C-alpha positions in Angstrom: -6.8 62.3 -12.6 -10.1 62.9 -14.4 -13.3 61.0 -13.7 -15.1 60.1 -10.6 -12.5 57.8 -9.0 -9.4 58.7 -7.1 -6.0 57.5 -8.1 -6.1 55.2 -5.0 -9.4 53.6 -6.1 -8.0 53.0 -9.5 -4.8 51.5 -8.0 -6.7 49.1 -5.8 -9.0 48.1 -8.7 -6.1 47.5 -11.1 -3.9 45.8 -8.5 -6.1 44.5 -5.8 -4.5 43.3 -2.6 -5.3 40.0 -0.8 -7.4 38.4 -3.6 -8.3 34.8 -3.1 -9.5 32.7 -0.2 -7.8 31.5 2.9 -7.7 27.7 3.3 -9.5 26.5 6.4 -10.4 30.1 7.4 -11.3 31.1 10.9 -14.2 33.2 9.7 -16.2 33.6 6.4 -18.4 36.4 5.4 -20.7 36.2 2.3 -22.6 39.3 1.4 -24.5 40.5 -1.6 -26.4 43.6 -2.8 -29.5 42.5 -4.8 -29.9 46.0 -6.2 -26.5 46.4 -7.9 -25.6 42.7 -8.1 -22.3 43.0 -6.3 -21.3 40.0 -4.2 -18.4 39.7 -1.9 -16.7 36.9 0.1 -14.2 37.7 2.8 -12.2 35.1 4.7 -10.1 35.8 7.8 -7.4 34.1 9.8 -7.5 34.9 13.5 -4.7 34.1 16.0 -4.9 35.1 19.6 -7.7 37.6 18.8 -5.8 39.3 16.0 -6.7 39.1 12.3 -3.4 37.9 10.8 -4.7 37.5 7.3 -7.7 38.5 5.2 -8.6 37.7 1.6 -11.5 38.5 -0.6 -13.3 37.4 -3.8 -15.7 40.0 -5.3 -17.9 39.9 -8.3 -18.8 43.6 -8.9 -17.7 46.9 -10.2 -14.3 48.5 -9.8 -15.4 50.3 -6.7 -16.5 47.0 -5.1 -13.2 45.4 -5.9 -11.3 48.5 -4.6 -13.2 48.6 -1.3 -12.8 44.9 -0.7 -9.0 45.3 -1.3 -8.8 48.3 1.0 -10.9 46.6 3.7 -8.6 43.6 3.9 -5.5 45.9 4.0 -7.1 47.9 6.9 -7.8 44.9 9.1 -4.7 42.8 8.8 -2.8 43.0 12.1 -5.7 44.5 14.0 -7.4 42.9 16.9 -11.1 41.9 16.4 -12.1 45.0 18.5 -10.0 47.3 16.3 -11.2 45.6 13.1 -14.8 46.2 14.1 -14.1 50.0 14.1 -13.2 49.8 10.4 -16.4 51.4 9.0 -17.5 51.9 5.4 -16.5 55.6 5.8 -13.0 54.6 6.9 -12.7 52.3 3.9 -13.9 55.1 1.5 -11.7 57.7 3.1 -8.6 55.4 2.9 -9.3 55.2 -0.9 -9.4 59.0 -1.2 -13.2 59.0 -1.4 -15.9 57.4 -3.5 -18.6 58.9 -5.7 -21.9 59.1 -3.7 -23.5 56.5 -6.1 -20.7 54.0 -5.1 -20.7 54.4 -1.3 -22.8 51.3 -1.1 -19.7 49.4 -2.2 -17.9 50.4 1.0 -21.0 49.4 3.0 -20.8 46.0 1.4 -17.1 45.7 2.4 -18.0 46.6 6.0 -20.8 44.0 6.0 -18.5 41.3 4.7 -15.9 42.0 7.4 -18.5 42.0 10.2 -20.0 38.9 8.8 -16.6 37.1 8.8 -16.0 38.2 12.4 -19.5 37.1 13.4 -18.8 33.7 11.8 -15.4 33.5 13.6 -17.1 34.3 17.0 -19.8 31.7 16.4 -17.2 29.1 15.6 -15.1 29.9 18.7 -17.6 31.0 21.4 -20.9 29.7 20.1 -22.2 33.2 20.0 -22.1 35.7 17.2 -21.1 39.4 17.2 -23.2 41.1 19.9 -25.8 43.4 18.4 -24.8 42.3 14.8 -27.8 42.4 12.5 -27.2 42.0 8.8 -27.9 45.2 7.1 -29.6 46.0 3.8 -26.6 44.7 1.9 -26.4 41.4 3.6 -27.5 38.4 1.5 -30.6 36.6 2.7 -29.8 33.2 4.2 -31.1 31.3 1.2 -28.8 33.3 -1.1 -25.6 32.7 1.0 -25.0 29.2 -0.4 -25.6 30.4 -4.0 -23.2 33.3 -3.5 -20.6 31.1 -1.9 -20.8 28.6 -4.8 -20.5 31.4 -7.4 -17.4 32.8 -5.6 -15.8 29.4 -5.5 -16.4 29.1 -9.3 -19.0 26.4 -9.2 
Protein backbone atom coordinates (compact mmCIF):
# COMPACT_ATOMS: atom_id res chain seq x y z
CA UNK A 1 0.00 0.00 0.00
CA UNK A 2 1.27 3.47 -0.77
CA UNK A 3 0.66 6.44 1.49
CA UNK A 4 1.09 7.06 5.20
CA UNK A 5 -1.54 4.60 6.44
CA UNK A 6 -1.29 0.84 6.91
CA UNK A 7 -3.77 -1.52 5.30
CA UNK A 8 -5.23 -2.18 8.75
CA UNK A 9 -5.84 1.55 9.39
CA UNK A 10 -7.59 1.81 6.04
CA UNK A 11 -9.67 -1.30 6.79
CA UNK A 12 -10.84 0.07 10.17
CA UNK A 13 -11.59 3.44 8.56
CA UNK A 14 -13.57 1.93 5.66
CA UNK A 15 -15.31 -0.69 7.83
CA UNK A 16 -15.21 0.49 11.43
CA UNK A 17 -16.26 -1.96 14.10
CA UNK A 18 -18.62 -1.18 16.98
CA UNK A 19 -20.01 2.09 15.63
CA UNK A 20 -22.93 3.49 17.57
CA UNK A 21 -23.98 3.88 21.14
CA UNK A 22 -24.94 1.36 23.80
CA UNK A 23 -28.40 2.00 25.22
CA UNK A 24 -28.27 2.63 28.96
CA UNK A 25 -24.47 2.23 29.07
CA UNK A 26 -22.53 1.41 32.21
CA UNK A 27 -19.91 4.03 31.33
CA UNK A 28 -19.60 6.97 28.93
CA UNK A 29 -16.47 8.81 27.86
CA UNK A 30 -16.65 12.08 25.90
CA UNK A 31 -13.32 13.51 24.78
CA UNK A 32 -12.21 16.12 22.32
CA UNK A 33 -9.03 17.62 20.95
CA UNK A 34 -9.46 21.37 20.49
CA UNK A 35 -6.37 21.54 18.25
CA UNK A 36 -7.46 19.11 15.52
CA UNK A 37 -11.19 19.23 16.24
CA UNK A 38 -11.61 15.45 16.62
CA UNK A 39 -14.26 14.39 19.14
CA UNK A 40 -15.00 10.92 20.38
CA UNK A 41 -17.71 9.30 22.51
CA UNK A 42 -17.22 5.79 23.84
CA UNK A 43 -19.89 3.81 25.67
CA UNK A 44 -19.24 0.56 27.50
CA UNK A 45 -21.27 -2.27 29.01
CA UNK A 46 -19.69 -3.89 32.07
CA UNK A 47 -20.81 -7.17 33.62
CA UNK A 48 -19.03 -8.63 36.65
CA UNK A 49 -16.03 -6.38 36.07
CA UNK A 50 -15.68 -7.35 32.39
CA UNK A 51 -16.31 -5.04 29.43
CA UNK A 52 -18.80 -7.09 27.44
CA UNK A 53 -19.48 -4.43 24.81
CA UNK A 54 -17.98 -1.15 23.64
CA UNK A 55 -19.20 1.25 20.97
CA UNK A 56 -18.02 4.59 19.66
CA UNK A 57 -19.07 7.64 17.73
CA UNK A 58 -16.29 9.81 16.35
CA UNK A 59 -16.20 13.05 14.42
CA UNK A 60 -12.73 13.23 13.01
CA UNK A 61 -10.22 12.12 10.45
CA UNK A 62 -9.75 8.57 9.20
CA UNK A 63 -7.09 7.88 11.84
CA UNK A 64 -9.46 8.98 14.62
CA UNK A 65 -12.16 6.65 13.33
CA UNK A 66 -9.70 3.76 12.91
CA UNK A 67 -8.23 4.18 16.41
CA UNK A 68 -11.73 4.35 17.95
CA UNK A 69 -12.69 1.16 16.13
CA UNK A 70 -9.52 -0.66 17.18
CA UNK A 71 -9.77 0.50 20.81
CA UNK A 72 -13.29 -0.92 21.13
CA UNK A 73 -12.13 -4.21 19.58
CA UNK A 74 -9.19 -4.44 21.97
CA UNK A 75 -11.24 -3.99 25.16
CA UNK A 76 -14.25 -6.21 24.50
CA UNK A 77 -14.05 -9.26 26.73
CA UNK A 78 -11.35 -7.76 28.95
CA UNK A 79 -11.62 -7.01 32.64
CA UNK A 80 -11.47 -3.35 33.62
CA UNK A 81 -7.91 -3.92 34.87
CA UNK A 82 -6.89 -5.44 31.54
CA UNK A 83 -8.66 -2.70 29.57
CA UNK A 84 -6.74 -0.04 31.48
CA UNK A 85 -3.54 -1.52 30.04
CA UNK A 86 -4.74 -0.74 26.49
CA UNK A 87 -2.56 2.28 25.80
CA UNK A 88 -2.43 4.58 22.81
CA UNK A 89 0.73 2.72 21.70
CA UNK A 90 -1.09 -0.62 21.85
CA UNK A 91 -3.91 0.81 19.73
CA UNK A 92 -1.45 2.24 17.17
CA UNK A 93 0.59 -1.00 17.07
CA UNK A 94 -2.56 -3.08 16.56
CA UNK A 95 -3.31 -0.92 13.53
CA UNK A 96 0.16 -1.51 12.07
CA UNK A 97 1.37 1.93 13.13
CA UNK A 98 0.28 5.51 12.57
CA UNK A 99 2.10 8.46 11.02
CA UNK A 100 3.67 10.55 13.84
CA UNK A 101 1.36 13.46 13.04
CA UNK A 102 -1.64 11.19 13.75
CA UNK A 103 -0.48 9.61 17.03
CA UNK A 104 -2.70 12.06 18.89
CA UNK A 105 -5.67 10.10 17.53
CA UNK A 106 -4.60 7.00 19.45
CA UNK A 107 -4.15 9.16 22.55
CA UNK A 108 -7.71 10.40 22.12
CA UNK A 109 -8.97 6.78 21.92
CA UNK A 110 -7.09 5.91 25.13
CA UNK A 111 -8.58 8.97 26.87
CA UNK A 112 -12.11 8.05 25.73
CA UNK A 113 -11.70 4.53 27.09
CA UNK A 114 -10.30 5.72 30.43
CA UNK A 115 -13.01 8.34 30.68
CA UNK A 116 -15.72 5.69 30.12
CA UNK A 117 -14.14 3.43 32.76
CA UNK A 118 -13.85 6.40 35.15
CA UNK A 119 -17.55 7.14 34.58
CA UNK A 120 -18.47 3.49 35.20
CA UNK A 121 -16.53 3.43 38.47
CA UNK A 122 -18.13 6.70 39.63
CA UNK A 123 -21.57 5.21 38.95
CA UNK A 124 -20.88 1.93 40.77
CA UNK A 125 -18.49 2.85 43.59
CA UNK A 126 -18.92 6.61 43.92
CA UNK A 127 -15.21 7.06 43.19
CA UNK A 128 -13.51 7.47 39.86
CA UNK A 129 -10.46 5.81 38.42
CA UNK A 130 -7.63 6.18 40.96
CA UNK A 131 -5.05 8.64 39.69
CA UNK A 132 -7.03 9.43 36.54
CA UNK A 133 -6.53 12.98 35.45
CA UNK A 134 -7.86 14.01 32.08
CA UNK A 135 -4.94 14.66 29.74
CA UNK A 136 -4.36 17.30 27.13
CA UNK A 137 -6.89 15.70 24.82
CA UNK A 138 -9.73 15.56 27.31
CA UNK A 139 -12.53 18.03 26.74
CA UNK A 140 -13.04 20.68 29.36
CA UNK A 141 -16.09 20.10 31.54
CA UNK A 142 -18.06 22.88 29.85
CA UNK A 143 -17.38 21.30 26.44
CA UNK A 144 -18.50 17.79 27.41
CA UNK A 145 -22.24 18.52 27.10
CA UNK A 146 -21.73 20.19 23.72
CA UNK A 147 -19.66 17.24 22.49
CA UNK A 148 -22.27 14.76 23.73
CA UNK A 149 -25.05 16.71 21.97
CA UNK A 150 -23.11 16.81 18.70
CA UNK A 151 -22.43 13.09 18.85
CA UNK A 152 -26.10 12.37 19.48
CA UNK A 153 -26.94 14.42 16.39
CA UNK A 154 -28.64 17.28 18.17
